[in-house]
C-alpha positions as CSV (number, residue, x, y, z in Angstrom):
1,M,-21.2,-16.3,-0.4
2,H,-21.1,-13.0,-1.9
3,P,-22.2,-11.6,-5.3
4,V,-19.4,-11.0,-7.8
5,R,-19.4,-7.9,-10.1
6,E,-16.7,-7.7,-12.7
7,V,-15.0,-4.1,-13.1
8,G,-14.1,-2.7,-16.5
9,V,-10.6,-1.8,-17.0
10,T,-9.0,1.1,-19.0
11,A,-5.5,-0.5,-19.8
12,T,-3.3,-3.6,-19.5
13,L,0.4,-3.9,-19.6
14,T,2.3,-6.7,-19.3
15,L,6.2,-6.2,-18.0
16,D,9.2,-7.9,-18.9
17,H,10.0,-7.6,-14.9
18,R,8.3,-8.3,-11.8
19,A,5.9,-5.7,-10.3
20,F,7.3,-5.6,-7.0
21,V,7.7,-1.6,-5.6
22,V,4.6,-0.1,-7.3
23,R,4.0,3.7,-6.7
24,P,2.3,6.6,-8.4
25,W,3.4,9.8,-9.9
26,G,1.7,12.8,-11.2
27,S,1.3,11.3,-14.9
28,G,1.1,8.0,-14.1
29,F,3.1,4.9,-12.2
30,A,6.7,3.8,-11.7
31,A,6.8,-0.4,-11.0
32,A,10.3,-1.7,-9.8
33,A,11.7,-5.3,-9.9
34,P,13.4,-6.7,-6.8
35,D,16.7,-6.6,-8.7
36,G,16.7,-3.1,-10.1
37,A,14.7,-3.3,-13.4
38,L,12.2,-0.1,-13.3
39,T,9.6,1.0,-16.1
40,V,7.6,4.3,-15.6
41,V,4.2,4.4,-17.6
42,D,1.7,7.3,-18.3
43,R,-2.0,7.9,-17.2
44,R,-2.7,5.4,-19.6
45,L,0.1,2.9,-18.9
46,A,1.9,4.3,-22.3
47,V,5.7,3.2,-21.5
48,V,7.4,6.5,-20.7
49,R,10.7,5.2,-19.4
50,R,12.8,1.7,-18.8
51,T,16.1,1.8,-16.8
52,D,17.8,-0.4,-14.2
53,L,18.5,1.1,-10.5
54,G,21.5,-1.1,-10.1
55,G,20.5,-3.1,-7.2
56,A,18.4,-4.4,-4.4
57,V,15.4,-2.0,-4.6
58,A,13.8,-1.5,-0.8
59,D,11.8,1.8,-1.8
60,L,10.9,4.2,-4.1
61,S,8.9,7.4,-4.4
62,V,8.1,10.4,-6.8
63,S,6.8,13.9,-6.6
64,P,3.4,14.6,-7.8
65,D,4.8,16.8,-10.7
66,G,7.4,13.9,-11.5
67,K,10.3,16.5,-11.2
68,S,12.1,14.9,-8.1
69,W,12.7,11.0,-7.5
70,A,13.9,9.2,-4.5
71,C,14.8,5.4,-4.0
72,V,16.2,3.0,-1.4
73,V,18.6,0.6,-3.3
74,D,21.1,-1.5,-1.8
75,G,21.4,0.3,1.4
76,R,22.1,3.6,-0.1
77,L,19.2,6.6,-0.1
78,R,19.2,8.4,-3.8
79,I,17.9,11.4,-4.6
80,G,17.4,12.5,-8.2
81,A,20.6,12.4,-10.2
82,G,23.0,13.9,-7.6
83,V,22.6,12.7,-4.6
84,D,23.9,9.1,-3.2
85,V,23.7,8.8,0.6
86,E,24.7,5.4,2.9
87,V,21.8,4.6,4.9
88,S,20.5,1.5,6.9
89,A,19.0,-1.7,5.1
90,E,15.4,-0.8,6.8
91,T,15.1,3.2,5.0
92,A,12.0,4.4,3.5
93,C,11.0,7.1,1.2
94,L,8.2,9.4,0.6
95,W,7.2,12.5,-1.5
96,Q,3.8,13.9,0.5
97,P,3.3,16.1,-1.3
98,S,6.1,18.3,-1.4
99,R,8.2,17.4,1.2
100,L,10.4,14.5,1.2
101,W,10.1,12.3,3.9
102,V,12.7,9.8,4.9
103,A,12.7,7.0,7.6
104,V,16.0,5.3,8.9
105,G,16.1,2.3,11.3
106,T,19.2,2.0,13.4
107,G,17.9,-1.2,15.4
108,D,17.4,0.6,18.5
109,D,15.0,3.7,16.7
110,V,13.8,5.1,13.5
111,G,14.6,8.8,12.5
112,V,12.1,10.4,10.7
113,S,13.1,13.4,8.7
114,I,12.3,15.8,6.4
115,R,15.4,16.7,3.7
116,T,15.9,18.9,1.1
117,P,16.5,17.2,-2.6
118,D,20.0,17.9,-1.6
119,G,19.8,15.0,1.1
120,V,20.0,17.7,3.9
121,V,18.2,16.8,7.0
122,V,15.9,20.1,7.5
123,R,14.3,18.4,10.8
124,E,13.9,15.3,12.3
125,V,12.6,13.1,15.1
126,R,13.3,9.9,16.8
127,V,10.9,7.3,17.4
128,P,11.5,3.9,19.7
129,D,12.0,0.6,17.6
130,E,11.1,-1.6,20.6
131,Y,11.4,-4.9,18.5
132,R,14.4,-3.6,17.3
133,G,15.9,-3.9,13.6
134,S,11.9,-3.3,12.3
135,A,11.5,-2.8,8.8
136,V,10.2,0.8,8.3
137,M,7.4,2.1,5.8
138,L,6.4,5.8,5.2
139,C,2.4,5.8,4.3
140,P,0.4,8.8,2.9
141,H,-2.1,10.8,5.1
142,P,-4.5,13.1,3.6
143,G,-3.1,16.2,5.3
144,A,0.0,17.8,3.9
145,D,1.5,18.2,7.1
146,R,1.3,14.5,8.0
147,V,2.8,11.3,7.2
148,V,2.4,7.7,8.9
149,L,5.6,5.4,9.8
150,W,4.7,1.9,9.7
151,V,7.6,-0.2,12.0
152,A,7.1,-4.0,11.4
153,A,8.9,-6.9,12.8
154,G,6.6,-9.6,11.5
155,Q,5.3,-12.0,14.3
156,D,7.0,-10.1,17.0
157,G,4.5,-7.1,16.1
158,Q,3.9,-3.6,14.7
159,Q,3.2,-0.1,15.1
160,S,1.7,2.8,13.9
161,W,3.4,6.5,14.3
162,L,1.4,9.5,13.2
163,I,4.4,12.3,12.6
164,H,3.3,16.2,12.0
165,D,5.4,18.6,10.7
166,D,4.6,22.6,12.2
167,G,7.3,23.7,9.8
168,T,9.8,23.8,12.8
169,T,9.5,20.5,14.7
170,L,8.4,16.8,13.8
171,T,5.8,15.7,16.5
172,P,5.3,11.8,16.6
173,E,2.0,10.5,18.1
174,L,1.6,6.6,18.5
175,L,-1.6,5.3,17.1
176,P,-3.4,2.8,18.4
177,A,-3.2,0.6,15.6
178,E,-0.9,-2.9,16.3
179,D,-1.7,-4.7,13.3
180,S,0.0,-6.4,10.2
181,L,-0.8,-3.9,7.5
182,P,-0.2,-0.2,7.3
183,T,-2.5,2.2,8.7
184,L,-4.8,3.9,6.1
185,F,-6.4,7.0,7.0
186,G,-10.1,8.1,5.7
187,P,-10.0,11.2,3.4
188,D,-10.6,13.7,6.1
189,G,-8.4,12.5,8.6
190,S,-10.9,11.6,10.7
191,W,-10.6,8.0,11.1
192,F,-8.3,5.2,10.0
193,L,-8.5,1.5,9.0
194,T,-6.3,-1.4,9.9
195,A,-6.2,-5.0,9.9
196,D,-4.4,-7.9,11.0
197,D,-3.9,-11.7,10.3
198,D,-8.0,-12.0,10.8
199,R,-9.8,-8.6,10.8
200,V,-10.1,-5.2,9.5
201,V,-10.8,-2.1,12.3
202,R,-12.2,1.1,11.8
203,R,-11.2,3.7,14.5
204,A,-12.0,7.3,14.9
205,W,-9.4,9.7,15.3
206,P,-8.3,11.5,17.4
207,A,-11.2,10.6,19.7
208,G,-10.1,6.9,19.6
209,T,-13.6,5.7,20.4
210,E,-14.7,1.7,20.4
211,P,-13.4,0.4,17.3
212,A,-15.7,-1.6,14.8
213,E,-14.4,-4.2,13.4
214,L,-14.8,-7.0,10.8
215,R,-13.7,-10.3,11.3
216,W,-12.1,-12.9,8.6
217,A,-14.3,-15.8,10.1
218,D,-17.4,-13.6,9.1
219,V,-16.0,-12.4,5.8
220,D,-15.2,-16.6,4.6
221,P,-16.0,-19.1,7.3
222,V,-15.4,-21.7,5.0
223,A,-11.9,-20.3,4.4
224,E,-11.2,-19.9,8.1
225,A,-12.4,-23.3,8.9
226,D,-10.6,-25.3,6.3
227,G,-7.6,-22.8,6.0
228,S,-7.9,-22.7,2.4
229,D,-7.5,-19.1,2.2
230,L,-6.4,-16.1,4.2
231,P,-6.4,-12.4,4.6
232,G,-4.3,-10.5,2.0
233,A,-1.8,-7.5,2.5
234,D,-4.1,-5.0,0.4
235,L,-6.4,-2.4,1.5
236,Q,-7.7,0.3,-0.4
237,L,-10.3,3.2,0.2
238,L,-13.0,3.7,-2.3
239,P,-15.3,6.5,-2.8
240,G,-18.8,6.7,-1.2
241,G,-17.4,5.0,2.2
242,Y,-16.4,1.5,0.8
243,A,-12.6,-0.3,1.0
244,S,-11.3,-2.9,-0.7
245,W,-9.8,-6.2,1.1
246,N,-7.9,-8.9,-1.0
247,T,-7.1,-12.8,0.1
248,G,-4.0,-14.7,-0.2
249,N,-5.9,-16.9,-3.0
250,G,-6.0,-13.2,-5.2
251,R,-9.8,-12.6,-4.7
252,V,-11.1,-9.0,-4.0
253,R,-13.4,-8.3,-1.7
254,V,-15.4,-4.9,-1.0
255,L,-16.3,-3.5,2.6
256,D,-18.9,-1.3,3.6
257,V,-16.8,0.9,6.1
258,T,-20.0,2.4,7.8
259,T,-21.3,-1.2,8.9
260,M,-18.0,-2.8,8.7
261,T,-20.0,-5.7,6.8
262,V,-18.8,-7.2,3.1
263,V,-20.9,-6.1,0.3
264,E,-19.9,-7.9,-2.7
265,E,-17.1,-9.4,-4.3
266,I,-15.2,-7.9,-7.4
267,V,-13.2,-9.3,-10.4
268,L,-11.1,-7.1,-13.0
269,A,-12.6,-7.7,-16.5
270,G,-10.2,-10.2,-18.3
271,H,-9.1,-11.6,-14.7
272,P,-11.7,-14.2,-13.4
273,V,-11.6,-16.2,-10.3
274,G,-10.6,-19.7,-11.2
275,T,-9.4,-22.1,-9.0
276,V,-6.2,-23.3,-7.3
277,A,-5.5,-26.1,-9.9
278,E,-6.2,-23.9,-12.7
279,R,-3.8,-21.2,-12.0
280,Y,-1.5,-23.7,-10.5
281,P,-1.5,-27.2,-12.2
282,A,1.2,-28.9,-9.5
283,L,-1.6,-28.5,-6.9
284,A,-4.1,-30.2,-9.3
285,N,-6.3,-31.8,-6.0
286,D,-6.9,-27.7,-4.7
287,H,-10.2,-26.8,-6.2
288,S,-10.4,-23.5,-3.8
289,P,-11.4,-20.3,-5.5
290,C,-8.0,-18.3,-6.5
291,G,-7.7,-15.3,-8.9
292,D,-4.3,-13.6,-9.9
293,F,-5.0,-10.0,-7.8
294,D,-1.5,-8.9,-6.0
295,Q,-1.7,-5.5,-4.8
296,A,-2.8,-2.2,-5.9
297,V,-2.2,1.4,-5.6
298,C,-4.1,4.6,-6.1
299,G,-2.9,7.4,-8.3
300,A,-4.2,10.1,-9.7
301,D,-7.5,11.4,-10.9
302,G,-9.1,8.7,-8.6
303,M,-7.3,5.7,-10.6
304,L,-6.2,2.5,-9.3
305,L,-3.3,0.3,-11.0
306,S,-3.5,-3.2,-9.9
307,V,-1.1,-5.7,-10.3
308,H,-1.8,-9.3,-11.3
309,E,0.4,-12.7,-11.7
310,Q,3.4,-10.2,-10.5
311,R,4.0,-8.6,-14.2
312,T,0.7,-7.4,-15.5
313,L,-0.6,-3.9,-14.5
314,V,-4.3,-3.3,-15.0
315,L,-5.6,0.5,-14.8
316,S,-9.3,1.1,-13.6
317,A,-11.1,3.5,-11.7
318,A,-11.8,3.6,-8.1
319,R,-15.3,4.6,-8.8
320,D,-15.5,1.5,-10.4
321,W,-14.5,-0.5,-7.6
322,S,-16.9,1.1,-5.3
323,P,-20.8,-0.1,-5.5
324,D,-21.8,3.1,-4.6
325,P,-19.1,5.8,-5.1
326,D,-21.5,9.3,-4.9
327,R,-22.6,7.8,-1.4
328,A,-22.5,10.5,1.3
329,F,-20.3,9.4,3.5
């Protein structure tokens, strides 16, 4: 058992739709439902705008200044109010920070491009999709000229590529990270975290030294043995060399990245851990610990937006998630 610490929250907002795709922008966050309902909030979770994107949302990105939007809806890439381009079903977009990156899967490979606000391809590189027809995701990198492409095909496998833009050419580099979650680079780009179904791994980059890992069996031996809870799909870096890792039952543990050990479990104020039976009455005989955490995203000014029970947005400080945010790392 690990100690449990409550983290204070700054603001809370419950939406009238599911928060499925959640992304930061310079002045807040945007949350879209699978069917296209969109709510934009500011840094205090006050609603700035509500609209409907008019279709199934695959991805959404907003430039840091909030002036440029891009989204993938019903197989079309939309940029701002005037660009609407047909793409494949497997398309992702990301403003990072002033470049608009777009990844389009063809079934055989993935074209990663930088585009203008008018949708024009400035430069492009293609990387193979050895699984064919994989889902794609573009993930931030601390370098302004880099992005991480994640190519995922479920149980068939996953790959992560580091894409570098030197101003004239895009160069891809396959990362040693066959994992079930997107690669998460540390703040200086010298290491990254990855995770799969039973472990989190830290690996130096580009040195590629022997990785350090934390196995799920060492995090929660009881849940590992009886299958009552499994690793979740949310990793967040925290100040001081820590990270959070959620579970399928909506709990959140804090890891020390230096030692790859669990330090504690945290809960957001107002969102305690109960049991599966309390949260899901139909499972009255299941008394396994269960919270309501779904996912989180890091925004401006070191704030974290977490989603609970699919619709409730909770704002808190990343510093407060960390047990020692000022630790040198």
